[in-house]
C-alpha positions as CSV (number, residue, x, y, z in Angstrom):
1,M,86.1,71.6,144.4
2,V,86.3,68.6,141.8
3,M,90.0,66.8,142.5
4,D,92.1,66.4,139.2
5,P,92.4,62.6,138.9
6,F,95.9,62.7,137.9
7,G,96.9,65.6,140.2
8,D,99.6,65.6,142.5
9,D,97.4,65.1,145.9
10,T,95.8,62.3,144.4
11,P,96.4,59.3,146.4
12,V,98.0,56.6,144.5
13,Y,101.0,54.8,145.4
14,V,101.0,51.8,147.9
15,I,103.7,51.9,150.8
16,S,106.3,50.2,148.7
17,V,106.3,52.8,146.0
18,A,106.3,55.3,148.3
19,A,108.9,54.0,150.0
20,Q,110.9,53.5,147.1
21,L,109.7,56.6,145.7
22,S,111.2,58.7,149.1
23,G,114.2,56.4,149.3
24,L,112.8,55.5,153.2
25,H,112.0,52.7,154.3
26,P,108.9,51.6,154.8
27,Q,108.8,51.4,158.9
28,T,109.1,54.9,158.6
29,L,106.3,55.9,156.2
30,R,104.3,54.3,159.3
31,T,106.1,56.3,161.8
32,Y,106.1,59.7,159.8
33,D,102.3,58.5,159.7
34,R,101.8,57.6,163.2
35,M,103.2,61.5,164.3
36,G,101.1,63.4,161.9
37,L,104.1,64.4,159.7
38,V,102.8,62.8,156.6
39,S,99.0,61.7,156.6
40,P,98.4,59.5,152.9
41,G,95.0,59.0,151.9
42,R,93.0,55.4,153.2
43,T,91.5,52.9,151.2
44,A,88.3,51.4,152.2
45,G,90.5,48.6,153.7
46,R,92.3,51.2,155.3
47,G,95.9,50.6,153.5
48,R,97.9,53.9,153.3
49,R,98.1,55.4,149.5
50,Y,100.5,58.1,149.0
51,S,100.5,61.1,146.6
52,M,102.8,62.6,144.8
53,R,102.8,65.7,147.4
54,D,103.2,63.5,149.7
55,I,106.3,62.1,148.5
56,V,107.5,65.2,148.1
57,M,106.7,65.9,151.8
58,L,108.6,62.8,152.5
59,R,111.8,63.6,150.8
60,E,111.8,67.0,152.4
61,I,111.6,65.7,155.6
62,Q,114.2,63.2,155.0
63,R,116.6,66.0,153.6
64,L,115.8,68.5,157.1
65,S,116.6,65.5,159.0
66,Q,119.8,64.1,157.6
67,E,121.3,67.6,156.0
68,E,119.8,70.3,158.8
69,G,120.2,67.6,161.5
70,I,116.8,68.8,162.7
71,N,114.5,66.4,164.9
72,L,111.5,64.9,164.0
73,S,109.7,67.3,166.4
74,G,111.4,70.2,165.7
75,I,110.7,69.0,161.6
76,K,107.0,68.7,162.7
77,H,106.7,72.4,164.2
78,I,108.2,73.5,161.1
79,L,105.4,72.0,158.2
80,E,102.7,73.0,160.8
81,L,104.2,76.6,160.8
82,Q,104.2,75.8,157.1
83,R,100.4,75.2,157.4
84,D,99.3,78.1,159.2
85,N,101.3,80.1,157.1
86,V,99.6,79.2,153.4
87,R,96.3,79.3,155.5
88,L,97.1,82.9,156.8
89,R,98.0,83.8,153.3
90,D,94.6,82.7,152.1
91,E,92.7,83.8,154.8
92,L,94.4,87.5,154.0
93,G,93.8,87.4,150.7
94,K,90.3,86.8,150.8
95,A,90.2,89.9,153.7
96,H,91.9,92.0,150.5
97,A,89.7,90.9,148.3
98,A,86.5,91.4,150.9
99,L,88.1,94.7,151.8
100,E,88.5,95.7,147.8
101,D,84.4,95.0,147.3
102,L,83.7,97.6,150.3
103,A,86.0,100.7,148.9
104,N,84.1,99.7,145.2
105,E,81.2,99.7,147.9
106,L,82.1,103.2,148.9
107,E,82.9,105.0,145.8
108,S,79.8,103.3,144.3
109,T,77.8,104.9,147.4
110,R,79.2,108.5,147.1
111,A,79.0,108.8,143.4
112,V,75.1,108.3,144.3
113,A,75.3,109.8,147.1
114,A,76.4,113.2,145.0
115,R,74.5,112.8,142.0
116,L,71.0,112.9,144.3
117,A,72.6,115.9,146.6
118,Q,73.0,117.7,142.7
119,Q,69.3,116.7,141.9
120,R,68.2,118.3,145.3
121,R,69.8,121.6,145.0
122,H,68.7,122.0,141.2
123,G,65.2,121.2,141.8
124,E,65.6,118.0,139.7
125,P,63.1,115.5,140.2
126,G,63.6,113.0,143.0
127,G,65.0,116.1,145.5
128,T,61.8,117.0,147.4
129,P,62.8,120.1,149.7
130,G,63.1,119.5,152.9
131,A,63.9,116.1,153.0
132,D,66.8,114.2,153.8
133,L,68.4,111.3,152.4
134,V,69.0,108.7,154.6
135,P,71.0,105.3,153.7
136,I,69.9,101.8,154.0
137,R,72.1,98.7,153.9
138,H,70.2,96.0,152.2
139,T,72.8,93.0,151.6
140,S,75.7,94.4,149.3
141,V,73.5,97.1,147.4
142,V,72.9,100.5,149.2
143,V,69.2,102.0,148.9
144,W,68.7,105.3,149.6
145,H,65.2,106.2,151.1
146,E,64.1,109.9,151.4
147,R,63.5,111.1,154.8
148,N,61.0,114.1,155.6
149,S,61.9,116.3,158.0
150,D,58.8,117.7,159.2
């Protein structure tokens, strides 16, 4: 995955700038980092670097704390639930895509089976009398082999 060098997730702001942009004291940012509420990027020397997404998160933490009266433990729980929700939505989207792929594969397999059955009924090439068609799954392709019923 290529990261946009100027995107919302790019850690560029030192703690003093992040504090100013978020309206919080630098020590508050350090506390939030220790608690795992907002985890900024780090430089090679271990200095904190905040992204715009981090600053938006800091503002949201402040809002939840000041306007909603939620304590930091509650805010941490809310943020974890939001992250879980995003992760689960991604997983659900992948599951839906996989299900759609399988449904398309099943439809294709049914069409091939119907065509082969029709060929057998009409004695067309590929329809050996007395042979059963046996599907064998090979990766995402279904291969049909004829099996003699001797």
